KOLGU-4560 file (N, C-alpha, C; in nm, 3 decimals, padded with zeros to 5 digits):
<recs>
<n_xx: 00.854 n_yy: -00.893 n_zz: 00.577 ca_xx: 00.796 ca_yy: -00.831 ca_zz: 00.460 c_xx: 00.761 c_yy: -00.685 c_zz: 00.490 mol: A seq: 1 type: MET>
<n_xx: 00.698 n_yy: -00.658 n_zz: 00.604 ca_xx: 00.666 ca_yy: -00.518 ca_zz: 00.632 c_xx: 00.793 c_yy: -00.443 c_zz: 00.670 mol: A seq: 2 type: SER>
<n_xx: 00.789 n_yy: -00.317 n_zz: 00.656 ca_xx: 00.900 ca_yy: -00.229 ca_zz: 00.690 c_xx: 01.026 c_yy: -00.261 c_zz: 00.612 mol: A seq: 3 type: HIS>
<n_xx: 01.010 n_yy: -00.314 n_zz: 00.490 ca_xx: 01.126 ca_yy: -00.325 ca_zz: 00.404 c_xx: 01.177 c_yy: -00.183 c_zz: 00.381 mol: A seq: 4 type: LEU>
<n_xx: 01.304 n_yy: -00.167 n_zz: 00.384 ca_xx: 01.363 ca_yy: -00.034 ca_zz: 00.379 c_xx: 01.352 c_yy: 00.027 c_zz: 00.239 mol: A seq: 5 type: ARG>
<n_xx: 01.300 n_yy: 00.146 n_zz: 00.235 ca_xx: 01.296 ca_yy: 00.222 ca_zz: 00.110 c_xx: 01.437 c_yy: 00.279 c_zz: 00.089 mol: A seq: 6 type: ILE>
<n_xx: 01.497 n_yy: 00.259 n_zz: -00.026 ca_xx: 01.632 ca_yy: 00.311 ca_zz: -00.048 c_xx: 01.641 c_yy: 00.461 c_zz: -00.017 mol: A seq: 7 type: PRO>
<n_xx: 01.751 n_yy: 00.502 n_zz: 00.046 ca_xx: 01.761 ca_yy: 00.639 ca_zz: 00.097 c_xx: 01.763 c_yy: 00.746 c_zz: -00.010 mol: A seq: 8 type: LYS>
<n_xx: 01.797 n_yy: 00.711 n_zz: -00.134 ca_xx: 01.800 ca_yy: 00.812 ca_zz: -00.240 c_xx: 01.665 c_yy: 00.825 c_zz: -00.312 mol: A seq: 9 type: ASN>
<n_xx: 01.565 n_yy: 00.745 n_zz: -00.271 ca_xx: 01.433 ca_yy: 00.753 ca_zz: -00.334 c_xx: 01.355 c_yy: 00.870 c_zz: -00.275 mol: A seq: 10 type: TRP>
<n_xx: 01.258 n_yy: 00.920 n_zz: -00.352 ca_xx: 01.177 ca_yy: 01.034 ca_zz: -00.309 c_xx: 01.029 c_yy: 01.001 c_zz: -00.325 mol: A seq: 11 type: LYS>
<n_xx: 00.946 n_yy: 01.071 n_zz: -00.248 ca_xx: 00.802 ca_yy: 01.054 ca_zz: -00.263 c_xx: 00.760 c_yy: 01.116 c_zz: -00.396 mol: A seq: 12 type: ILE>
<n_xx: 00.696 n_yy: 01.035 n_zz: -00.479 ca_xx: 00.649 ca_yy: 01.081 ca_zz: -00.610 c_xx: 00.506 c_yy: 01.134 c_zz: -00.602 mol: A seq: 13 type: GLN>
<n_xx: 00.426 n_yy: 01.075 n_zz: -00.513 ca_xx: 00.287 ca_yy: 01.115 ca_zz: -00.499 c_xx: 00.237 c_yy: 01.068 c_zz: -00.365 mol: A seq: 14 type: ARG>
<n_xx: 00.145 n_yy: 01.143 n_zz: -00.306 ca_xx: 00.076 ca_yy: 01.102 ca_zz: -00.185 c_xx: -00.073 c_yy: 01.107 c_zz: -00.210 mol: A seq: 15 type: SER>
<n_xx: -00.143 n_yy: 01.011 n_zz: -00.156 ca_xx: -00.289 ca_yy: 01.010 ca_zz: -00.173 c_xx: -00.352 c_yy: 01.102 c_zz: -00.068 mol: A seq: 16 type: THR>
<n_xx: -00.478 n_yy: 01.139 n_zz: -00.088 ca_xx: -00.552 ca_yy: 01.202 ca_zz: 00.020 c_xx: -00.575 c_yy: 01.098 c_zz: 00.130 mol: A seq: 17 type: PRO>
<n_xx: -00.633 n_yy: 01.140 n_zz: 00.241 ca_xx: -00.667 ca_yy: 01.044 ca_zz: 00.346 c_xx: -00.790 c_yy: 00.966 c_zz: 00.306 mol: A seq: 18 type: PHE>
<n_xx: -00.784 n_yy: 00.835 n_zz: 00.328 ca_xx: -00.895 ca_yy: 00.747 ca_zz: 00.297 c_xx: -00.960 c_yy: 00.696 c_zz: 00.426 mol: A seq: 19 type: PHE>
<n_xx: -01.090 n_yy: 00.673 n_zz: 00.420 ca_xx: -01.167 ca_yy: 00.611 ca_zz: 00.526 c_xx: -01.251 c_yy: 00.502 c_zz: 00.460 mol: A seq: 20 type: THR>
<n_xx: -01.332 n_yy: 00.432 n_zz: 00.541 ca_xx: -01.421 ca_yy: 00.330 ca_zz: 00.483 c_xx: -01.516 c_yy: 00.392 c_zz: 00.380 mol: A seq: 21 type: LYS>
<n_xx: -01.545 n_yy: 00.521 n_zz: 00.395 ca_xx: -01.641 ca_yy: 00.586 ca_zz: 00.306 c_xx: -01.585 c_yy: 00.620 c_zz: 00.168 mol: A seq: 22 type: ASP>
<n_xx: -01.453 n_yy: 00.637 n_zz: 00.157 ca_xx: -01.400 ca_yy: 00.683 ca_zz: 00.028 c_xx: -01.279 c_yy: 00.602 c_zz: -00.022 mol: A seq: 23 type: ASN>
<n_xx: -01.248 n_yy: 00.492 n_zz: 00.044 ca_xx: -01.133 ca_yy: 00.413 ca_zz: -00.001 c_xx: -01.159 c_yy: 00.356 c_zz: -00.141 mol: A seq: 24 type: VAL>
<n_xx: -01.065 n_yy: 00.370 n_zz: -00.232 ca_xx: -01.083 ca_yy: 00.313 ca_zz: -00.366 c_xx: -01.099 c_yy: 00.160 c_zz: -00.358 mol: A seq: 25 type: PRO>
<n_xx: -01.194 n_yy: 00.109 n_zz: -00.433 ca_xx: -01.222 ca_yy: -00.035 ca_zz: -00.431 c_xx: -01.098 c_yy: -00.117 c_zz: -00.467 mol: A seq: 26 type: ALA>
<n_xx: -01.012 n_yy: -00.065 n_zz: -00.553 ca_xx: -00.893 ca_yy: -00.139 ca_zz: -00.595 c_xx: -00.802 c_yy: -00.173 c_zz: -00.476 mol: A seq: 27 type: ALA>
<n_xx: -00.801 n_yy: -00.088 n_zz: -00.373 ca_xx: -00.714 ca_yy: -00.114 ca_zz: -00.258 c_xx: -00.766 c_yy: -00.229 c_zz: -00.172 mol: A seq: 28 type: LEU>
<n_xx: -00.895 n_yy: -00.258 n_zz: -00.184 ca_xx: -00.957 ca_yy: -00.363 ca_zz: -00.103 c_xx: -00.948 c_yy: -00.500 c_zz: -00.169 mol: A seq: 29 type: LEU>
<n_xx: -00.897 n_yy: -00.505 n_zz: -00.292 ca_xx: -00.880 ca_yy: -00.632 ca_zz: -00.363 c_xx: -00.734 c_yy: -00.641 c_zz: -00.410 mol: A seq: 30 type: SER>
<n_xx: -00.698 n_yy: -00.755 n_zz: -00.465 ca_xx: -00.560 ca_yy: -00.779 ca_zz: -00.510 c_xx: -00.511 c_yy: -00.664 c_zz: -00.599 mol: A seq: 31 type: HIS>
<n_xx: -00.398 n_yy: -00.605 n_zz: -00.562 ca_xx: -00.331 ca_yy: -00.507 ca_zz: -00.646 c_xx: -00.184 c_yy: -00.508 c_zz: -00.608 mol: A seq: 32 type: HIS>
<n_xx: -00.102 n_yy: -00.444 n_zz: -00.687 ca_xx: 00.039 ca_yy: -00.433 ca_zz: -00.649 c_xx: 00.092 c_yy: -00.296 c_zz: -00.687 mol: A seq: 33 type: ASN>
<n_xx: 00.204 n_yy: -00.261 n_zz: -00.625 ca_xx: 00.271 ca_yy: -00.138 ca_zz: -00.662 c_xx: 00.345 c_yy: -00.162 c_zz: -00.794 mol: A seq: 34 type: THR>
<n_xx: 00.361 n_yy: -00.058 n_zz: -00.871 ca_xx: 00.424 ca_yy: -00.069 ca_zz: -01.001 c_xx: 00.573 c_yy: -00.102 c_zz: -00.988 mol: A seq: 35 type: ALA>
<n_xx: 00.633 n_yy: -00.139 n_zz: -01.099 ca_xx: 00.777 ca_yy: -00.164 ca_zz: -01.102 c_xx: 00.850 c_yy: -00.038 c_zz: -01.057 mol: A seq: 36 type: GLU>
<n_xx: 00.946 n_yy: -00.054 n_zz: -00.966 ca_xx: 01.026 ca_yy: 00.059 ca_zz: -00.920 c_xx: 00.953 c_yy: 00.153 c_zz: -00.825 mol: A seq: 37 type: GLY>
<n_xx: 00.845 n_yy: 00.105 n_zz: -00.762 ca_xx: 00.767 ca_yy: 00.190 ca_zz: -00.671 c_xx: 00.744 c_yy: 00.116 c_zz: -00.539 mol: A seq: 38 type: VAL>
<n_xx: 00.780 n_yy: 00.182 n_zz: -00.429 ca_xx: 00.745 ca_yy: 00.135 ca_zz: -00.295 c_xx: 00.619 c_yy: 00.208 c_zz: -00.251 mol: A seq: 39 type: PHE>
<n_xx: 00.527 n_yy: 00.137 n_zz: -00.186 ca_xx: 00.414 ca_yy: 00.201 ca_zz: -00.121 c_xx: 00.440 c_yy: 00.211 c_zz: 00.028 mol: A seq: 40 type: GLY>
<n_xx: 00.410 n_yy: 00.325 n_zz: 00.088 ca_xx: 00.423 ca_yy: 00.343 ca_zz: 00.232 c_xx: 00.283 c_yy: 00.377 c_zz: 00.285 mol: A seq: 41 type: GLN>
<n_xx: 00.224 n_yy: 00.283 n_zz: 00.356 ca_xx: 00.089 ca_yy: 00.299 ca_zz: 00.408 c_xx: 00.099 c_yy: 00.356 c_zz: 00.549 mol: A seq: 42 type: LEU>
<n_xx: 00.043 n_yy: 00.475 n_zz: 00.569 ca_xx: 00.053 ca_yy: 00.548 ca_zz: 00.696 c_xx: -00.085 c_yy: 00.558 c_zz: 00.759 mol: A seq: 43 type: CYS>
<n_xx: -00.100 n_yy: 00.504 n_zz: 00.879 ca_xx: -00.230 ca_yy: 00.500 ca_zz: 00.945 c_xx: -00.237 c_yy: 00.612 c_zz: 01.050 mol: A seq: 44 type: VAL>
<n_xx: -00.339 n_yy: 00.697 n_zz: 01.038 ca_xx: -00.360 ca_yy: 00.807 ca_zz: 01.131 c_xx: -00.456 c_yy: 00.771 c_zz: 01.244 mol: A seq: 45 type: MET>
<n_xx: -00.560 n_yy: 00.696 n_zz: 01.210 ca_xx: -00.660 ca_yy: 00.654 ca_zz: 01.309 c_xx: -00.700 c_yy: 00.511 c_zz: 01.279 mol: A seq: 46 type: GLU>
<n_xx: -00.743 n_yy: 00.439 n_zz: 01.383 ca_xx: -00.792 ca_yy: 00.302 ca_zz: 01.364 c_xx: -00.682 c_yy: 00.206 c_zz: 01.324 mol: A seq: 47 type: GLY>
<n_xx: -00.723 n_yy: 00.104 n_zz: 01.250 ca_xx: -00.631 ca_yy: -00.002 ca_zz: 01.209 c_xx: -00.655 c_yy: -00.037 c_zz: 01.063 mol: A seq: 48 type: THR>
<n_xx: -00.547 n_yy: -00.053 n_zz: 00.989 ca_xx: -00.554 ca_yy: -00.104 ca_zz: 00.852 c_xx: -00.478 c_yy: -00.236 c_zz: 00.853 mol: A seq: 49 type: VAL>
<n_xx: -00.543 n_yy: -00.342 n_zz: 00.807 ca_xx: -00.478 ca_yy: -00.473 ca_zz: 00.800 c_xx: -00.435 c_yy: -00.497 c_zz: 00.656 mol: A seq: 50 type: THR>
<n_xx: -00.306 n_yy: -00.529 n_zz: 00.642 ca_xx: -00.240 ca_yy: -00.549 ca_zz: 00.513 c_xx: -00.224 c_yy: -00.700 c_zz: 00.492 mol: A seq: 51 type: TYR>
<n_xx: -00.270 n_yy: -00.748 n_zz: 00.378 ca_xx: -00.255 ca_yy: -00.889 ca_zz: 00.341 c_xx: -00.164 c_yy: -00.897 c_zz: 00.219 mol: A seq: 52 type: TYR>
<n_xx: -00.052 n_yy: -00.965 n_zz: 00.234 ca_xx: 00.043 ca_yy: -00.981 ca_zz: 00.125 c_xx: 00.034 c_yy: -01.119 c_zz: 00.064 mol: A seq: 53 type: GLY>
<n_xx: 00.044 n_yy: -01.127 n_zz: -00.069 ca_xx: 00.026 ca_yy: -01.253 ca_zz: -00.141 c_xx: 00.150 c_yy: -01.286 c_zz: -00.224 mol: A seq: 54 type: PHE>
<n_xx: 00.176 n_yy: -01.416 n_zz: -00.238 ca_xx: 00.293 ca_yy: -01.463 ca_zz: -00.313 c_xx: 00.288 c_yy: -01.422 c_zz: -00.459 mol: A seq: 55 type: ALA>
<n_xx: 00.166 n_yy: -01.416 n_zz: -00.516 ca_xx: 00.152 ca_yy: -01.378 ca_zz: -00.656 c_xx: 00.008 c_yy: -01.333 c_zz: -00.682 mol: A seq: 56 type: ASP>
<n_xx: -00.020 n_yy: -01.295 n_zz: -00.804 ca_xx: -00.150 ca_yy: -01.240 ca_zz: -00.842 c_xx: -00.265 c_yy: -01.337 c_zz: -00.816 mol: A seq: 57 type: GLU>
<n_xx: -00.239 n_yy: -01.467 n_zz: -00.827 ca_xx: -00.346 ca_yy: -01.566 ca_zz: -00.817 c_xx: -00.360 c_yy: -01.630 c_zz: -00.680 mol: A seq: 58 type: ASN>
<n_xx: -00.271 n_yy: -01.598 n_zz: -00.588 ca_xx: -00.277 ca_yy: -01.658 ca_zz: -00.454 c_xx: -00.404 c_yy: -01.613 c_zz: -00.383 mol: A seq: 59 type: ALA>
<n_xx: -00.468 n_yy: -01.706 n_zz: -00.314 ca_xx: -00.589 ca_yy: -01.673 ca_zz: -00.239 c_xx: -00.561 c_yy: -01.666 c_zz: -00.089 mol: A seq: 60 type: THR>
<n_xx: -00.458 n_yy: -01.734 n_zz: -00.043 ca_xx: -00.420 ca_yy: -01.731 ca_zz: 00.099 c_xx: -00.301 c_yy: -01.636 c_zz: 00.116 mol: A seq: 61 type: GLU>
<n_xx: -00.311 n_yy: -01.540 n_zz: 00.208 ca_xx: -00.200 ca_yy: -01.447 ca_zz: 00.227 c_xx: -00.078 c_yy: -01.515 c_zz: 00.289 mol: A seq: 62 type: PRO>
<n_xx: 00.040 n_yy: -01.469 n_zz: 00.248 ca_xx: 00.164 ca_yy: -01.517 ca_zz: 00.310 c_xx: 00.208 c_yy: -01.422 c_zz: 00.422 mol: A seq: 63 type: GLU>
<n_xx: 00.146 n_yy: -01.305 n_zz: 00.427 ca_xx: 00.176 ca_yy: -01.207 ca_zz: 00.532 c_xx: 00.048 c_yy: -01.134 c_zz: 00.570 mol: A seq: 64 type: ALA>
<n_xx: 00.027 n_yy: -01.118 n_zz: 00.701 ca_xx: -00.085 ca_yy: -01.040 ca_zz: 00.752 c_xx: -00.027 c_yy: -00.944 c_zz: 00.855 mol: A seq: 65 type: ILE>
<n_xx: -00.045 n_yy: -00.815 n_zz: 00.832 ca_xx: 00.014 ca_yy: -00.713 ca_zz: 00.919 c_xx: -00.093 c_yy: -00.614 c_zz: 00.960 mol: A seq: 66 type: ILE>
<n_xx: -00.114 n_yy: -00.600 n_zz: 01.090 ca_xx: -00.207 ca_yy: -00.499 ca_zz: 01.142 c_xx: -00.127 c_yy: -00.372 c_zz: 01.165 mol: A seq: 67 type: ALA>
<n_xx: -00.168 n_yy: -00.264 n_zz: 01.100 ca_xx: -00.100 ca_yy: -00.135 ca_zz: 01.111 c_xx: -00.194 c_yy: -00.043 c_zz: 01.189 mol: A seq: 68 type: ILE>
<n_xx: -00.149 n_yy: 00.000 n_zz: 01.305 ca_xx: -00.233 ca_yy: 00.078 ca_zz: 01.395 c_xx: -00.202 c_yy: 00.227 c_zz: 01.384 mol: A seq: 69 type: HIS>
<n_xx: -00.291 n_yy: 00.309 n_zz: 01.441 ca_xx: -00.273 ca_yy: 00.455 ca_zz: 01.439 c_xx: -00.132 c_yy: 00.492 c_zz: 01.481 mol: A seq: 70 type: ALA>
<n_xx: -00.068 n_yy: 00.578 n_zz: 01.402 ca_xx: 00.068 ca_yy: 00.622 ca_zz: 01.431 c_xx: 00.176 c_yy: 00.532 c_zz: 01.373 mol: A seq: 71 type: GLY>
<n_xx: 00.137 n_yy: 00.424 n_zz: 01.306 ca_xx: 00.234 ca_yy: 00.331 ca_zz: 01.248 c_xx: 00.227 c_yy: 00.335 c_zz: 01.096 mol: A seq: 72 type: GLN>
<n_xx: 00.328 n_yy: 00.278 n_zz: 01.034 ca_xx: 00.327 ca_yy: 00.263 ca_zz: 00.888 c_xx: 00.388 c_yy: 00.129 c_zz: 00.852 mol: A seq: 73 type: PHE>
<n_xx: 00.364 n_yy: 00.086 n_zz: 00.730 ca_xx: 00.428 ca_yy: -00.033 ca_zz: 00.674 c_xx: 00.460 c_yy: -00.003 c_zz: 00.529 mol: A seq: 74 type: ALA>
<n_xx: 00.558 n_yy: -00.073 n_zz: 00.477 ca_xx: 00.596 ca_yy: -00.053 ca_zz: 00.337 c_xx: 00.561 c_yy: -00.177 c_zz: 00.255 mol: A seq: 75 type: THR>
<n_xx: 00.531 n_yy: -00.151 n_zz: 00.130 ca_xx: 00.500 ca_yy: -00.259 ca_zz: 00.036 c_xx: 00.597 c_yy: -00.247 c_zz: -00.080 mol: A seq: 76 type: SER>
<n_xx: 00.675 n_yy: -00.352 n_zz: -00.106 ca_xx: 00.779 ca_yy: -00.342 ca_zz: -00.209 c_xx: 00.720 c_yy: -00.339 c_zz: -00.350 mol: A seq: 77 type: PRO>
<n_xx: 00.801 n_yy: -00.298 n_zz: -00.446 ca_xx: 00.756 ca_yy: -00.295 ca_zz: -00.585 c_xx: 00.702 c_yy: -00.430 c_zz: -00.631 mol: A seq: 78 type: PRO>
<n_xx: 00.591 n_yy: -00.425 n_zz: -00.703 ca_xx: 00.532 ca_yy: -00.540 ca_zz: -00.769 c_xx: 00.490 c_yy: -00.652 c_zz: -00.674 mol: A seq: 79 type: GLU>
<n_xx: 00.459 n_yy: -00.619 n_zz: -00.548 ca_xx: 00.415 ca_yy: -00.719 ca_zz: -00.451 c_xx: 00.263 c_yy: -00.713 c_zz: -00.439 mol: A seq: 80 type: TYR>
<n_xx: 00.197 n_yy: -00.826 n_zz: -00.459 ca_xx: 00.050 ca_yy: -00.831 ca_zz: -00.456 c_xx: -00.001 c_yy: -00.823 c_zz: -00.314 mol: A seq: 81 type: TRP>
<n_xx: -00.103 n_yy: -00.739 n_zz: -00.293 ca_xx: -00.157 ca_yy: -00.721 ca_zz: -00.159 c_xx: -00.297 c_yy: -00.662 c_zz: -00.166 mol: A seq: 82 type: HIS>
<n_xx: -00.362 n_yy: -00.655 n_zz: -00.052 ca_xx: -00.488 ca_yy: -00.584 ca_zz: -00.037 c_xx: -00.497 c_yy: -00.538 c_zz: 00.108 mol: A seq: 83 type: ARG>
<n_xx: -00.592 n_yy: -00.450 n_zz: 00.138 ca_xx: -00.608 ca_yy: -00.401 ca_zz: 00.274 c_xx: -00.753 c_yy: -00.414 c_zz: 00.320 mol: A seq: 84 type: VAL>
<n_xx: -00.770 n_yy: -00.420 n_zz: 00.451 ca_xx: -00.900 ca_yy: -00.411 ca_zz: 00.516 c_xx: -00.891 c_yy: -00.300 c_zz: 00.619 mol: A seq: 85 type: GLU>
<n_xx: -01.001 n_yy: -00.228 n_zz: 00.638 ca_xx: -01.002 ca_yy: -00.113 ca_zz: 00.729 c_xx: -01.095 c_yy: -00.138 c_zz: 00.847 mol: A seq: 86 type: LEU>
<n_xx: -01.052 n_yy: -00.093 n_zz: 00.965 ca_xx: -01.144 ca_yy: -00.089 ca_zz: 01.078 c_xx: -01.244 c_yy: 00.024 c_zz: 01.050 mol: A seq: 87 type: SER>
<n_xx: -01.356 n_yy: 00.024 n_zz: 01.121 ca_xx: -01.460 ca_yy: 00.124 ca_zz: 01.096 c_xx: -01.410 c_yy: 00.267 c_zz: 01.113 mol: A seq: 88 type: ASN>
<n_xx: -01.311 n_yy: 00.287 n_zz: 01.202 ca_xx: -01.261 ca_yy: 00.422 ca_zz: 01.229 c_xx: -01.128 c_yy: 00.451 c_zz: 01.160 mol: A seq: 89 type: ASP>
<n_xx: -01.088 n_yy: 00.364 n_zz: 01.067 ca_xx: -00.957 ca_yy: 00.379 ca_zz: 01.002 c_xx: -00.950 c_yy: 00.506 c_zz: 00.917 mol: A seq: 90 type: ALA>
<n_xx: -00.833 n_yy: 00.569 n_zz: 00.923 ca_xx: -00.800 ca_yy: 00.681 ca_zz: 00.835 c_xx: -00.652 c_yy: 00.664 c_zz: 00.800 mol: A seq: 91 type: GLN>
<n_xx: -00.622 n_yy: 00.663 n_zz: 00.669 ca_xx: -00.483 ca_yy: 00.639 ca_zz: 00.626 c_xx: -00.458 c_yy: 00.705 c_zz: 00.492 mol: A seq: 92 type: PHE>
<n_xx: -00.331 n_yy: 00.717 n_zz: 00.460 ca_xx: -00.294 ca_yy: 00.757 ca_zz: 00.324 c_xx: -00.174 c_yy: 00.675 c_zz: 00.280 mol: A seq: 93 type: ASN>
<n_xx: -00.139 n_yy: 00.690 n_zz: 00.154 ca_xx: -00.028 ca_yy: 00.615 ca_zz: 00.096 c_xx: 00.068 c_yy: 00.712 c_zz: 00.029 mol: A seq: 94 type: ILE>
<n_xx: 00.196 n_yy: 00.695 n_zz: 00.059 ca_xx: 00.301 ca_yy: 00.768 ca_zz: -00.011 c_xx: 00.367 c_yy: 00.670 c_zz: -00.108 mol: A seq: 95 type: ASN>
<n_xx: 00.384 n_yy: 00.713 n_zz: -00.232 ca_xx: 00.450 ca_yy: 00.631 ca_zz: -00.334 c_xx: 00.591 c_yy: 00.683 c_zz: -00.355 mol: A seq: 96 type: PHE>
<n_xx: 00.690 n_yy: 00.598 n_zz: -00.332 ca_xx: 00.832 ca_yy: 00.633 ca_zz: -00.342 c_xx: 00.894 c_yy: 00.569 c_zz: -00.465 mol: A seq: 97 type: TRP>
<n_xx: 00.985 n_yy: 00.643 n_zz: -00.530 ca_xx: 01.060 ca_yy: 00.587 ca_zz: -00.643 c_xx: 01.190 c_yy: 00.666 c_zz: -00.659 mol: A seq: 98 type: SER>
<n_xx: 01.283 n_yy: 00.607 n_zz: -00.732 ca_xx: 01.406 ca_yy: 00.679 ca_zz: -00.764 c_xx: 01.397 c_yy: 00.742 c_zz: -00.902 mol: A seq: 99 type: ASN>
<n_xx: 01.282 n_yy: 00.730 n_zz: -00.967 ca_xx: 01.261 ca_yy: 00.790 ca_zz: -01.099 c_xx: 01.138 c_yy: 00.878 c_zz: -01.095 mol: A seq: 100 type: LYS>
<n_xx: 01.134 n_yy: 00.979 n_zz: -01.181 ca_xx: 01.016 ca_yy: 01.064 ca_zz: -01.192 c_xx: 00.901 c_yy: 00.981 c_zz: -01.249 mol: A seq: 101 type: ASP>
<n_xx: 00.793 n_yy: 00.971 n_zz: -01.174 ca_xx: 00.678 ca_yy: 00.890 ca_zz: -01.217 c_xx: 00.558 c_yy: 00.977 c_zz: -01.253 mol: A seq: 102 type: LYS>
<n_xx: 00.581 n_yy: 01.103 n_zz: -01.282 ca_xx: 00.472 ca_yy: 01.194 ca_zz: -01.316 c_xx: 00.389 c_yy: 01.136 c_zz: -01.430 mol: A seq: 103 type: THR>
<n_xx: 00.259 n_yy: 01.128 n_zz: -01.408 ca_xx: 00.168 ca_yy: 01.080 ca_zz: -01.512 c_xx: 00.166 c_yy: 00.930 c_zz: -01.531 mol: A seq: 104 type: GLY>
<n_xx: 00.243 n_yy: 00.855 n_zz: -01.451 ca_xx: 00.247 ca_yy: 00.711 ca_zz: -01.465 c_xx: 00.166 c_yy: 00.643 c_zz: -01.355 mol: A seq: 105 type: GLN>
<n_xx: 00.111 n_yy: 00.527 n_zz: -01.384 ca_xx: 00.039 ca_yy: 00.448 ca_zz: -01.283 c_xx: 00.139 c_yy: 00.402 c_zz: -01.176 mol: A seq: 106 type: ALA>
<n_xx: 00.097 n_yy: 00.416 n_zz: -01.050 ca_xx: 00.185 ca_yy: 00.375 ca_zz: -00.941 c_xx: 00.144 c_yy: 00.241 c_zz: -00.880 mol: A seq: 107 type: LEU>
<n_xx: 00.028 n_yy: 00.190 n_zz: -00.922 ca_xx: -00.009 ca_yy: 00.056 ca_zz: -00.881 c_xx: -00.094 c_yy: -00.008 c_zz: -00.990 mol: A seq: 108 type: PHE>
<n_xx: -00.109 n_yy: -00.141 n_zz: -00.982 ca_xx: -00.182 ca_yy: -00.218 ca_zz: -01.081 c_xx: -00.288 c_yy: -00.304 c_zz: -01.010 mol: A seq: 109 type: ASN>
<n_xx: -00.411 n_yy: -00.297 n_zz: -01.056 ca_xx: -00.517 ca_yy: -00.382 ca_zz: -01.003 c_xx: -00.513 c_yy: -00.516 c_zz: -01.074 mol: A seq: 110 type: ALA>
<n_xx: -00.567 n_yy: -00.618 n_zz: -01.008 ca_xx: -00.575 ca_yy: -00.751 ca_zz: -01.068 c_xx: -00.668 c_yy: -00.746 c_zz: -01.188 mol: A seq: 111 type: LYS>
<n_xx: -00.630 n_yy: -00.810 n_zz: -01.293 ca_xx: -00.709 ca_yy: -00.807 ca_zz: -01.417 c_xx: -00.823 c_yy: -00.906 c_zz: -01.412 mol: A seq: 112 type: LYS>
</recs>
């Protein structure tokens, strides 16, 4: 599941600022998914970010658990439900990739 290949003709549509435990959006810590036609690339600069992937919106047990350490990244495919946990010293950002212009469009969806 991790490191699914982003198609080579896709481009980064948006990058987030760096997040830490102090400023990470709450939506990233609970069930959410990337939008249709959008790959998320989670890049860890410091510490560890643990990625939990779920079979669907209502799953409570993860089907994938991936620890992403400083200097590593993992990809999250379009419309795949997941959440993250951060180590105390974690610092990371997310690049959103697509083959279409996503200006002004939501790049992920939180659980309703």
